[in-house]
C-alpha positions as CSV (number, residue, x, y, z in Angstrom):
1,M,-5.8,-28.2,-2.8
2,S,-5.4,-25.1,-4.8
3,D,-2.7,-25.1,-7.5
4,T,-1.8,-21.5,-6.6
5,P,1.3,-20.9,-4.4
6,G,0.7,-21.6,-0.7
7,I,1.7,-18.8,1.6
8,V,2.6,-19.1,5.3
9,I,2.1,-16.0,7.5
10,T,4.3,-15.6,10.6
11,G,3.3,-13.3,13.5
12,A,-0.3,-14.2,12.6
13,S,-2.0,-12.2,15.4
14,G,-0.1,-9.0,14.7
15,R,-1.5,-6.0,12.8
16,M,0.3,-7.0,9.6
17,G,-0.2,-10.7,10.2
18,Q,-3.9,-10.3,10.2
19,M,-3.8,-7.9,7.3
20,L,-1.7,-10.4,5.3
21,I,-4.0,-13.3,6.2
22,G,-7.0,-11.3,5.0
23,Q,-5.4,-10.4,1.7
24,V,-4.0,-13.8,1.0
25,S,-7.4,-15.4,1.8
26,A,-9.1,-12.9,-0.6
27,S,-6.6,-13.5,-3.4
28,D,-7.2,-15.8,-6.4
29,R,-3.4,-15.9,-7.1
30,V,-2.3,-17.5,-3.8
31,H,-3.8,-19.4,-0.9
32,L,-3.2,-19.6,2.8
33,A,-1.1,-22.6,3.7
34,G,-0.2,-21.9,7.3
35,A,-0.3,-19.4,10.2
36,V,2.5,-19.2,12.8
37,E,2.6,-17.7,16.3
38,R,5.0,-17.9,19.1
39,A,4.8,-20.8,21.6
40,G,2.3,-20.1,24.4
41,H,0.2,-17.7,22.4
42,A,-3.5,-18.0,22.9
43,W,-4.1,-18.5,19.2
44,V,-2.0,-21.6,18.9
45,G,-4.2,-24.6,18.2
46,Q,-7.1,-22.5,17.0
47,D,-8.4,-22.1,13.4
48,I,-7.0,-18.8,12.2
49,G,-10.4,-17.7,10.9
50,V,-12.0,-18.3,14.3
51,A,-9.1,-16.7,16.1
52,M,-9.6,-13.5,14.0
53,G,-13.3,-13.4,14.9
54,G,-14.7,-15.0,11.7
55,A,-15.5,-18.3,10.2
56,A,-13.2,-21.3,10.2
57,V,-10.9,-21.5,7.2
58,G,-9.3,-24.9,7.8
59,V,-5.8,-23.5,8.8
60,I,-4.8,-24.1,12.4
61,V,-2.4,-21.7,14.0
62,T,0.9,-23.4,15.0
63,D,4.1,-22.6,16.8
64,N,6.0,-25.0,14.6
65,A,7.2,-23.0,11.7
66,A,9.1,-25.9,10.1
67,E,5.9,-27.9,10.0
68,A,3.9,-25.0,8.7
69,M,6.3,-24.5,5.8
70,Q,6.3,-28.1,4.6
71,G,4.5,-28.2,1.3
72,A,4.2,-24.4,1.1
73,Q,5.8,-22.2,-1.5
74,A,6.5,-19.0,0.4
75,V,6.5,-17.4,3.8
76,I,5.7,-13.8,4.5
77,D,7.4,-12.4,7.6
78,F,6.6,-9.1,9.3
79,T,7.8,-10.0,12.8
80,A,11.0,-9.0,14.8
81,P,14.6,-9.2,13.8
82,E,15.5,-12.2,16.0
83,A,12.4,-14.1,14.9
84,T,13.1,-13.3,11.2
85,L,16.6,-14.8,11.5
86,A,15.2,-18.0,12.9
87,F,12.5,-18.1,10.2
88,A,15.2,-17.5,7.5
89,K,17.0,-20.7,8.4
90,I,13.8,-22.7,8.5
91,A,12.6,-21.3,5.1
92,A,16.0,-22.1,3.6
93,D,15.8,-25.7,4.8
94,A,12.3,-25.9,3.4
95,G,13.2,-24.3,0.1
96,V,10.4,-21.8,0.3
97,V,10.6,-18.1,-0.8
98,H,11.1,-15.9,2.2
99,V,9.5,-12.4,2.0
100,I,10.8,-10.2,4.8
101,G,9.1,-7.0,5.8
102,T,10.6,-6.9,9.2
103,T,12.1,-3.6,10.2
104,G,14.7,-2.6,12.8
105,M,17.3,-5.1,11.7
106,T,20.9,-4.1,12.2
107,D,23.6,-4.4,9.5
108,A,25.0,-7.5,11.3
109,Q,21.5,-9.1,11.4
110,I,21.0,-8.4,7.7
111,G,24.4,-10.0,7.1
112,E,23.2,-13.2,8.8
113,L,20.7,-13.6,5.9
114,D,23.6,-14.2,3.5
115,G,23.7,-17.9,4.4
116,P,20.0,-18.6,3.9
117,S,19.9,-16.6,0.7
118,K,22.4,-19.1,-0.8
119,Q,19.7,-21.8,-0.4
120,T,16.5,-20.0,-1.3
121,V,15.0,-16.7,-2.5
122,I,14.9,-14.0,0.1
123,V,13.1,-10.7,-0.8
124,R,13.7,-8.1,1.9
125,A,12.6,-4.5,1.8
126,G,12.0,-1.7,4.3
127,N,8.7,-1.1,2.6
128,M,6.7,-3.4,0.2
129,S,4.5,-0.7,-1.4
130,L,4.9,0.2,-5.1
131,G,4.7,3.9,-4.4
132,V,7.4,3.9,-1.8
133,N,9.8,2.0,-4.1
134,L,9.1,4.5,-6.8
135,L,9.9,7.2,-4.3
136,T,13.2,5.5,-3.5
137,Q,14.2,5.7,-7.1
138,L,13.1,9.3,-7.4
139,T,15.1,10.2,-4.2
140,K,18.2,8.6,-5.6
141,R,17.9,10.5,-8.9
142,V,17.1,13.9,-7.3
143,A,20.0,13.5,-4.9
144,A,22.4,12.7,-7.8
145,A,21.2,15.8,-9.6
146,L,21.6,18.3,-6.7
147,D,24.8,19.2,-4.9
148,E,25.4,19.7,-1.2
149,D,23.8,23.2,-1.4
150,F,20.6,21.2,-0.9
151,D,20.3,19.7,2.6
152,I,18.5,16.4,2.7
153,E,16.0,15.5,5.4
154,V,13.9,12.4,5.7
155,I,10.8,12.9,7.7
156,E,8.7,9.9,8.7
157,A,5.5,9.5,10.7
158,H,4.0,6.3,12.1
159,H,1.5,5.1,14.7
160,N,2.3,5.3,18.4
161,Q,2.9,1.5,18.8
162,K,5.9,1.4,16.3
163,V,9.0,0.3,18.2
164,D,11.8,1.3,15.9
165,A,13.0,4.7,14.6
166,P,13.9,5.8,12.0
167,S,11.6,3.5,10.2
168,G,12.9,0.9,7.8
169,T,11.4,3.0,4.9
170,A,13.2,6.1,6.1
171,L,16.5,4.3,6.2
172,M,15.8,2.9,2.7
173,L,15.2,6.5,1.5
174,G,18.3,7.7,3.3
175,E,20.3,5.0,1.6
176,A,18.9,6.0,-1.8
177,A,19.9,9.6,-1.2
178,A,23.4,8.6,-0.1
179,E,23.8,6.4,-3.1
180,G,22.7,9.2,-5.4
181,R,25.4,11.4,-3.9
182,G,28.0,8.7,-4.0
183,V,28.5,8.5,-0.2
184,A,28.0,6.0,2.6
185,L,24.9,6.8,4.7
186,A,26.8,5.8,7.9
187,D,29.2,8.7,7.2
188,V,26.6,11.4,6.7
189,S,23.6,10.3,8.8
190,D,22.3,12.9,11.3
191,R,19.9,11.7,13.9
192,G,18.5,12.4,17.3
193,R,19.0,16.1,17.5
194,D,18.5,17.5,21.0
195,G,19.9,20.5,22.9
196,I,22.6,22.8,21.5
197,T,23.6,20.8,18.4
198,G,25.4,23.5,16.5
199,A,24.8,24.3,12.8
200,R,23.9,21.5,10.4
201,K,26.9,19.9,8.8
202,R,27.1,20.4,5.0
203,G,26.3,17.1,3.2
204,D,24.6,15.4,6.1
205,I,21.3,13.4,5.5
206,G,19.0,14.1,8.4
207,F,16.2,12.0,9.9
208,T,13.1,13.1,11.8
209,A,10.7,10.5,13.3
210,I,7.1,11.3,14.4
211,R,5.0,8.9,16.4
212,G,1.3,9.4,17.1
213,G,-2.2,8.0,16.9
214,D,-2.9,5.5,14.2
215,I,-0.7,6.9,11.4
216,V,-0.1,4.0,8.9
217,G,3.0,5.6,7.3
218,E,4.0,8.9,5.9
219,H,7.4,9.7,4.4
220,D,8.8,13.0,3.0
221,V,12.2,13.5,1.5
222,M,13.1,17.2,1.7
223,F,15.8,18.8,-0.4
224,A,16.2,22.3,1.1
225,A,18.5,25.1,-0.2
226,T,18.5,28.8,0.2
227,G,15.3,30.1,-1.3
228,E,13.8,26.8,-2.4
229,R,12.7,23.4,-1.4
230,I,11.8,20.2,-3.2
231,I,9.7,17.7,-1.3
232,L,9.0,14.1,-2.4
233,R,6.1,12.5,-0.4
234,H,4.4,9.2,0.0
235,I,1.4,8.6,2.3
236,A,0.0,5.2,3.1
237,S,-3.5,5.2,4.5
238,D,-4.1,1.5,4.5
239,R,-1.8,-1.4,5.5
240,A,-3.2,-3.4,2.7
241,V,-0.7,-1.7,0.3
242,F,2.2,-3.4,2.2
243,A,0.3,-6.8,2.2
244,R,-0.4,-6.6,-1.5
245,G,3.3,-5.8,-2.3
246,A,4.5,-8.7,-0.1
247,I,2.1,-11.1,-1.9
248,K,3.4,-9.8,-5.2
249,A,7.0,-10.5,-4.0
250,A,6.0,-14.0,-2.9
251,I,4.6,-14.8,-6.4
252,W,7.5,-13.2,-8.2
253,G,10.0,-15.3,-6.2
254,Q,8.6,-18.6,-7.5
255,G,11.2,-20.3,-9.7
256,K,13.8,-17.5,-9.3
257,P,17.4,-18.6,-8.5
258,A,18.4,-18.5,-4.8
259,G,19.7,-15.1,-3.7
260,A,18.9,-11.9,-1.9
261,Y,16.5,-9.6,-3.7
262,D,14.4,-6.5,-2.9
263,M,11.2,-4.9,-4.1
264,L,13.1,-3.0,-6.8
265,D,13.9,-6.4,-8.3
266,V,10.3,-7.5,-8.0
267,L,9.0,-4.3,-9.7
268,G,11.8,-4.3,-12.3
269,L,13.1,-0.9,-11.1
270,N,16.7,-1.8,-10.3
271,D,19.2,0.0,-12.6
């Protein structure tokens, strides 16, 4: 068995699941230790390589996450909020690093991760890419430098199968802008404009969500004042950037004290 960290992938049949499996399998820094799917899924019981249309790799897809995590060092999880909470408890019991890329989690659901994070390392981020996390820091700093004469709008675009809006990344950028201004995002968030909405409220942080085609992920943070605009932009053209970031987080988490972390910790960008 390889002496590199063993990684379990949940939601193995999904877009990100398959991307993660491909990236982990191709890496010389980690190895694939398990693949998890929901009970009753057609892939359960199959070799994951065969299920994905390739050669056998010796890892059988299972619906038993606890069994899959035994002997592994990390689990990477891009699934759904309810599933992520269940995996968090299992990962904590197994003592493996839990990397969470799941979006659409409510504040209450995020709060439920507090318990598991006391037992193991949890790295959760709305976006795992290096570029987006740099954009987050830039957003915070620009927001801190500009007063409310500049309206802030977060504009995001994703493929037509994405189920949550605004995206987790858009919310992460909104939080960064709010932090830069010293306000709570919940107090200034402006979403879902439709009909006669009236003039924009000074100091609000707006969100616009676009869904269409196969867009991987595009995020703009616009600072608009009378006569000028500043636009910070990140475009992802390949989901592999998220997979590589998640793998980096799984490696980084090895040997760290139990606790809740994000990609800014992984990248050494936290103030």
